[in-house]
Structure formats: structure tokens, C-alpha cells
N, C-alpha and C positions, 0 to 999 in steps of 0.2 A: 780197281782203277781209281786213281787219285784225281780229284778235280779241285782247283782253287776257286773259291767264291769270295765275294765281298758282301757282307750282310747288307740288306736294305733296311733302313735308309742310311746313307752317308750324306754329309753336308754337300749340297749341290746335286744330289741324286733324287730319284723319285720320292716324293713325300707320301708316306703311308697314311697320313692324315688328310690327304687331299680328297679322298672319296666322299661324296655327300652323305650325310646321315639320312636314315630312313625316317627319323622323327626329328627334323631340324628345329622344331619349336620347343623341344624338351631341353631343359637346362640342367647341368649337373648340380648336385647339392653343395659341392665345395670345389675349390680350385684343384686341378690335377686329377679329378675323378674320372676323366676320360681324355683321350687324345693327348697323352703325356708327351713331354719333349722327347726328341730323338737324340741319341748320342752324337756329339760333335764329330766323332770319328767312328766309322763302321768297323766292326770286327772282321778281320780277314780270316777265313777258315778254309780248310781243305776237307773235302768229303771223299769217303771211300766206301764203295759198296762191299759190305761184308757177306751178304747172302741175298740171292734173288730167286725168283720163280717159286717162292714158298707159297703155301696155301694162304688165303686171306686171313691175316692175323688180327688180333684185337689187343693183345697185351704182351709185355716182355718183362722179365725179372732176371737179374743177374744171380747166378749161383756163386758160391764162395770161390770156386776154382776158375771163374772168369767165363764159363759157358753161360748161355742164355736159355732160360726156360720160357717158352712162348705158347700162347693159346691160339689155336685155329678156330675160327667161328663155327666151322662145321662140327666141332665137338671133340677135337683131339689136342693133346699136348705134344710139343716137340722140344728137343734139346738141340741148340745150335752152337757149334764150336766157334772160337774166334776166327777160324779159317773158313767158316761158312758151311760146314758140313752139318746137315740136319738129320736127326734120328727121331722117329716117332716113339713116344713113351708108351710102354706096354701097360697092361692092366685095364680094368673096366671102369669107364667113367659113366656118370648118369646121362640119359638121353637129354638132348637139348632141343629147344625150339629154334632151329636155325632158319629163321625167316625174317626178312626185312632187317631191323636193327638187332634182332635176337641171335642167340647162339652161345657158344662158350666165350666168356667175356674176360674178366680180370683174373690175375693170379698174383699171389704174394707169398713170401716165405715167412714162417713164424720167426720171432726173434731168436729162438733157440734152435733154429733149423739144423745147425751143424751137429747137434747131439740128438735131436728128436726126429729129423727128417720131415717135419710137419709142414705142409703147405695148405693154402686156402685158395679156392677158386670160386668165382661167381658165374652164373649162367642163367639164360632164359629157360625156365623150367616148364615143360609142357604139362598141363593139368586138365582135369575134366572141366570143361567150360571155358578153357582159355590157357593162360600162362601167367608167369610172374617171375620176378628176380629171386633167385635162391643162392645161398652160400653153402659151400661144402668144404670139408677138411679131408685130408688124405696124408698118407705117409709116402714120400718119394724116396726110393732107394736107388742110388746111382751105382752103375756097374763099371768094371774096369775097361769095358769096350767103348765107353763114351755114351752109353744109353742110360735108361732108367725105367723103373716100374713103379706104378702107384698101387697102394693097397690100403686097407682100412678106410675106404671111401665112405663118408657119411655126410648127408645133408644136415646142417646144423641150424639153419635159419631160412625162413621163407617169408618173402614180402606178401602181405595180404592187403586188399582182396585180390583174388584172381580176376583177370580181365582178358577178354578175347581181342587182342590187338597186337601189332607188331612194332610199336614205337616206345621209346623212352623207358628202357630198362635200367638206366644208369650204365655201368656201375663201377665203382672203384673200391678196393679193399686197402685200408691203411692200418697195419699193425702198429702198436705203440710199445714202448719199452717195458711197460708193466704186463705185457702179454695180451692185452685186450685189443679190440679191433674197432675201427670205424668202417661202416659200409654205407656207400651212397647209392641212392636209387632214384628213378624218375617217377613222374606223375602220370605216365601213360598217354600224355599228349592230348587225347580227345576231350571235347566238351560233351557233357558236363563233368565227366569223372575227374578231370584235372583239378577241379575245385577241392578235391579231397586233400590236396597239398596243405590246406588250411585246417584240416580236421585231425585232432589228436587220436581219434579212434581208428584212423586209417593209416596204413603203411605206405601210402603214395606220396611222393615228393618230400621225402625225409632223409635225414642222415641219422643212422643208428649207431649206438655204441654198445657193443656186446662182448661177452667173454669168449674164450676159445671154444667153449661148448655151445655158444649161441644164445646164452642167457643175458638178460639185462645186467649191466654193470651196476654194482651198488653205488648209490649217489647220483644216478641219472636224474635229470631235472624233473621228469614227469612220473617218477616211480610212485608217488603218493597222490597223483591226480586221478580222480574218478574217471573211469572209461577211457583213459589215455593208455596208449601202448608204452610200457615201461622201457622199451629199448630205444625210444626216440631221444636223440641228442638235440636236433634243431629241425625246424619245419619251414614250409613255404618255399621249397626248392622246385625247380622245373625239371632239369635233366642233368645231373652232375656226372660228368665223365672225366673230370680231372681232379685229383686230390693228392696231397702230400703233406708231410710234416716239415716245419721249418727247423732252424738250428736250436730253437728252444723247445721243440717237441709239440708245437701247436699245429692244429689242423688248418690247412688252407685248401680252398676248392675253387674251381672255375666251372660254371654251369652254362649250358646252352640257353641263350635267349631265343626269341622267335626271329622276327626280321629286325635285327638290332636287339640289344639288351643282354649279350653275354656278360656274365658277372664274375669278378674275382671277389671272394668272400673269405673272412676269417670267422668261421661259424663258432658261436659261443653257446654254451649250454642253455637250452630253453628259449632261445630267441627265434623270432619269426622273420624270415627273409623275403616275404611279400607275395610270392607268386601264387595265383595269377592276379591278385587284386592290386598289387603295387609293383610296377616294373618299368624299366626303360624299353624303348623300341616299340614296334607295332606288330600286329598280327600279319601273317603271310597274306599278301594282297593289299596291305596298307591300312586296314581299319584299326581303330584304337583297340587295345586289349582291355576289356572291362570298361571302366570309366576313364581310362587313360591316365591314371594317377601314378606319379613317379615318387612321391614322398608321403609318408604317414608317420604319426607319432607312435603307432603300434608296431611298426616294422623297421628293420634295420636297412641302412643304406649299404650298397656294395662298396668295397674299398675302391673298386675300379670297374668301369664297364666299357663295352665296345659297341659302337653303332657307326658303320656296319660291322657285322660279326666276323670273328675269326673261326667260329665253329670249333670249340676247344675239345681236345681228347688227349688224355695223358698229361702228366705234370711231374716235374722233379725240382728239388731244391738243390742249387749248385753249391758244392764245396769241392774244390780241387785246384790243382796247380796249372792245369792246361789253359784256363781262362781266368787269370787273376781279376780282371775287371768285372767278371760275373760273380764273384764271391758273394754269397747271400742272395743271389737272384733266383727268381722262379723261371723255369723253362716250361712252356706250355705248347703242346702239339696243336697245330692248326689244320683242320680239314679244308675249310674254305681258304684260309691264309696260305695253305700249301707250303708250310715250313714250320720252323720252331720260333715261337714268340718269346723273346727274352725280356723280362721285367726286372730291372734293377730297382732296389728299394731304398727309401729313406725312412727309417723306422717302419711303421706299418702303412706307409703310403708309397705309391708307385712314383719313382723318380724319372725313369726313362723307359721307353719301349723300343725294342729293336727286333727286326725280323731276319731270320736266316732262311733265305728262299731255297727250297729244295725242289720246287716244281712238281710236287706230288702231295697228296693228302697224308698228313701225319696222324697216325692213330695212337701212338704211344711214344714217350720219350723218357730216357733214363740216363743217369750218369754212371759211366763205367769205373772200375777200380783204377784205371789209368788216367782218370780225370777228363777223358773225352766224353762227348755226348753222343748217344746212340738213339736213332729215330727209327721207328717202324712206319713205313709208308705203305699205302694200299692203292691198288688199281681195281676199283669195283667192277669195271667192265670185264676185265680179264679174270677177276677172282683170285688175284695173286698179291703178294706182299714182298717188300724188300727191306733189309736192315742196312742202315747207312751209319757209318761212323763219321762224326764231325770233330775235327781236330783243329788246333790253331795253325794258321799259316804264317804267323809272325815269328 
């Protein structure tokens, strides 16, 4: 079913920056760091439901033939055709801790997938004493009937320490052209364990850079630092559920803040992004986070932040002909925003922010081979998901 929508906001329509901040006394470090200008003209789009009634999904990746490989939180992979037919992938996957925010999480194709069939997937791994984010590789063999089978499944990396909790697993997998991977994880949310986001001996609240075998990449920033995990790329992150490469091959991420403080970052090697000592927003309930500090010489400022939050999940860099005005923009899924957040850029700063309102929690967002945008939405109460195609209506 096709539906024509006009993205919010347009001139004279509801102002997305009208909602009051949770921390109104906090000031941005530079102009345009939050509440960016909205486009003078809203983007008119048409949405089409590709598939509905799917199990609750977490991630989507396009296969070379245009089909979609998706992860179901319960612990299964499915292949969805452009016509919406879903087929469960056969083969044995690891057991997952499908509780609260845990389950089968992200999925990504290796850069050489067309010849190797290699995929990666992350999941909340049940362990003695708790759980933690883990990364696995497998070979996906596609069959002529439209299905697929996984084999050679191997866990190649495990976030440590193990923790008995159900929150903040991350996680996104971002392969790079050289065959290596970025893996984002969370800091497990609870106090005081979240403080380990600042500790180089801990794998909580970090972005990792690893090889296809799960080893630290040569040249990682802390490879020669005593007691530091050599896989670490950057530290001081809260819960990164959005990540992608830009047109220059650089990693960009969006992480969840608490009550305010969602952050767009361009994580650089060895740098500290502050959590939980330096952050925008406030704790749930309104109290200050730590000492309420938003700036420090020892930590990096976010490129952009939101207060109130969009609750980011999923992210894509737009290159395509369907939406020329979005060329070079970042598309971010919004759970609280209930749509796709479009950030057009001026260099490495946000120029405008636009919202494509889908009226549902967006768990992941990808750009299809046709230049359209595809969003995975979820209904937590029903435990189901829908895949929506967003095309231009102009």
C-alpha cells in the first residue's frame, strides 16, 4: 500500500525543536551543535509496506540480488524478498540471551561477500554469570528457491567483562574496505559498572576495530598501552546502536543518551567521548549525571546532540538518485522519534535536520540499490516488525 507523506517539519508546520529540553541550562559548545535549522521545504515521500507481521527484527542488510537479510531478536535470520516473502535461514546459530534489549542483533556482509559468502552477526551471548555482546562470522549460502543456509559459524570476539543485565549491548557492525571491522558496544547501563566506559582494561562502552578473525588491527591506538585492550578504537561511549561509513570511509556513530544527550560522533582513534563523566542531558528522573559536566579538555565534543532524545537505532549514509537533496546526508532511525531523522551536512557539521514521520519505532534504516530508503519498524507490544520503503513523491 502506497501512502504519500510530507516530512516534518516544513515551513509553517510543527517545529521539531519546539519541545523543551530536559536540561535547559546546558549550552552547546558551538553554534549548530544542537537543534539545527530545518529545511525550508519538507521532502515529500511515498511509503510502501514491503513486509509486515515479521518477528521482532533488529537489523537489515541488503544482499547483492536485492533481497534483505534480517535478524530476529529471538535468534533467527530471515531472507525477505522485494515482494515481502520471508524465509527462515537454515543452519544452527549460537544461543542468544533474548531478554530485554538482548537477542540476535546486527548483521553485515563482508566486503567480499559475493565470492566468500561471509557474513558477521552480533548477539547478546548467554554466559555463566550473565551475558555480553559477542560477534560471530558464518558462511551464508543462497539457494535457487530464495532461501539460504549458514555454515562455518564461529564466535570471533567477545565483549568482556560478563555482566548479569539486560541493557546496553550496542551493537553495530561496520565492515571497511580493507576487510576489517568496527564493532560498537554498550556500557551495560547500570551504576557503577557503566563507569568502565572510561577504563581501557574493560570492554564496556567502547568501539572496537578488529580483523575478520576477531584480532586487534595492527596500528590500533592502544596496542602498546599497558593493561589496555588492544582492540579498542575509542572509549567513553554509552550505548551505540547507530553506525555507518561516510563517502570518505570514515566511521560515524549515534549513541543513546539518557534523558537528553543522544550524540552524533565522528570517532577518532584513541579519543575519549566522555560518558559517563562528560555528557549532555540528565539522568532518568531529572538528576544530574555525575557532576553535570558537559565540556572537558580531556574529552571530545559530539558533532551534534539531541535534547530531548530521538533514541537512535540504525544509520545509513545516503548516496542515490531518489533523493538528490539528501546526497551525503546521514539517515538515523528514531525509536522515540518514530521515524527517520535526516541530517544534511556542511563539511563535518550538521546543516539541517529533517524528520520522516512513520508513526512507529524505527529499529534500522538502509539505502536500497534503487536509491529508496528502507526502514525496519517494530511494535514491541505485539512482538512484530514491518519493513517500509520510503521513496520520493516529487
